[in-house]
N, C-alpha and C positions, 0 to 999 in steps of 0.2 A: 592240780591235784589230781589223782585219779581216783575212783573210787576200784573198790576189790575186786565188783563182779564186773567191771570194765573188761578187766586185766585176762588178755588172751593169747594163750602161748603162740610164739612165731610173728608176733608185734613187733615194730621197732618203734624204739622209744627213747628217752633224754631220765637220767637220772641222774639226781645229786647225791655225790657219792665222795668223802672227805675234801667238803670244799670246794669241788669244783663239780662240773656236768659234764657227766661222762654218756658218750651212746653205743647202746646195747639191744639184744634181744631178747624178748621176754622166752625162759623156757619152762619155769615152772608155776605154780602157782597155788599153795595149800597150805598148810599146818609142818611144822619141822617137832621133831621130837626134843622132850623138856623143853620146848618155846610155849609161852602162851602166845595166840591172835594170831591170824594171816600173813604166810609172807609169799616173798613174789623171788623168785630165783632169774637171776639175769646172767646173760654171759658179755660181758663187755668186749668191745675193737680194741681197744689196745689193754695190756697186761698192768691194770691196777688196783683188782682185783686181791680176792685175797683166800680164792678156793678153787675147786674143778667141779662143784658142785655137790660133793661130798659133805656130809656132816652127823658127827657124831655115829661114824661107821654106818650111815645110810647114804646112796647114789641117786640124790633127788634126780639129776639130772648131768648130762656128759657136756664138757671143752676142756678148752686146754688149760692147763696148770695157769693160775694167776689171773686167769678171765673170767671167771664168775661170783657174782657174790648173793647173799641175801638179804632183801632192805625191806619196808612196807610201802604199800601203794602211795602213803601222801609223799613219797621221796622222787614218784615218778610222772612224768608228763608224758603226752603223746608229741611225737614228731611233726608242729607246724606243718602244713602241705603249702607249697610252693607253685605258683602261676607260672606253666612257661609257654612263651610262643611255639607252639610246633608249628614245623618248616614243616613241608610237603615237597620242596623240591628234594629231587633225587636223581644223581646222576647216572647213565647206564656205563658200567663197567665193560672197556675198551676188549676186555677179554670174552664177554656175554656174546653167544649165538643167535642172533636174530632170524627171523623168516625171513627172506628180502617178499616175498611174495605176498603177505600181508598188508604192508605198505605202498605195494608198487602200483602204478596208474592202471585201471582194468579200461577197456575199448569201452566204446558205449556204440551201438548200434545206432545209427540216426532212423528216425521212423519217420518213411514216407505218408507222405498225405493220402486219403483214404481219395478223395475227391476234390477237384478245384472250384473255385468257388465262380459262380456263375455271372457271366455279364451281358446284360441289357444290350442288345446291339439295335444300329439304327434304325436298320428295314422292321424292325419289330417297335420296337415303339410310333414310326410312322404308322404302320398297320392299325395299334392301337389308337391313334389320335381320328384313323379313319373311321373305327366303327362308334365313337362316341360323338362325331358329327354326323353319323347317320350314314354314312357312304356307303357301308359293308355289314353285313347281316353280320351276328356276334355267330359264332359255332355252338352247336348244343352240343352240351355234357354227355359223354356216354353215362349210361347207365353202369353202376358198380357194387349193387349190391346184389344179396340172392335170387335168382329170377325167379323161385319159386315160391320168393315169400308173400304175403300180400301185398305187402307196396310198390312189387316191383313186377308186380300183376297188373295187366291190362286186363279191363273191365270195360264191356261195350256199355253205350249208351239207355237210357233208361226204356227206350223203345224196343230195342230189342232183347233177346233173350239174354241168361247169365252166361259167361262165358265159363268151359269145362274148367280151364287154366285157375279157374279164381276158386280159391279155399273161404267156405262160409261156414257163419255157424244156423243151424235152423231153430227156430224155439220150439218146445216141447208143447204148445198150446196159444194162441193168437191172444193178442193183447186187447183188451175189452175195457173199457170208463167205469163200468158196471161192477166189478169187483170191488173188492175193499183195499184200500191203501193200506191199514194194520195187517203187519204179517200173520198168519196163525200163529196162535201157540205151540212152543213144542213139547210141551205135556200133554199129551192125548185126557178128556175129556172121562171122567168114572161116573158112575151110574149105580149110586149105593140100594141094592132093596128095599123098599118100603118097610117089611117089617123090623128089619135091622137099624134103618134109618129112626124110627117110631122107640125103638129100645135106647140108641144112640143121643135122641133129644132128650128119655125120661131122665138119664145121668147125665145131660150136661154135656155132653162130652163136646159139643160146638159151640159151646155158649149162648149166647142170643142168635146167632145166625144158624144158616146149614148152608150145606156145599150148593154150589151153582153146579144147574143141571138135575137137580132132584127134586121132587115130589112128594106130599103127602097125601095129593090126594090120589 
């Protein structure tokens, strides 16, 4: 049984009609002239009906003569859905045209190797063995960094003068052990005039202390 508010025109349904189950399509849902209740107009697949959608001179829907009926929603049910396996295999028609360039094999240009693997020769291996045994001096590696850099510059010994090519920093003043290890305060010292300081103390502006570097004498 189907409720009336679930009836939608165009839906495929099965209807009980004259003792049989017929299949059809809903064409109308509403009231009829001189009839009580809510009615459903259905166009049947077979010619077993009794109207063409016309009732009491009013055309409620259009269908072939003998294919239409009016009934109640309690006599209707929706067609049960059937699950079917979907076959995705499709055969290409022989007459269809296919672009052969889409399926042709393209030639791939082989990539040449940029460098061959290095091989250690026997002569080089014997030379390394000789260096390890101390019979031949090790070659000195050449300097590859910037010659103007401080690391790459040549600095003479302490007994000689400082080379001009060496970049160095000169401190603004000589280091002294008598100086304080604590860095000076970034906030400058402020001196409050004595008359103003007395007036501020009378109003207890600072509480029980007075600013640093201030004196009442």
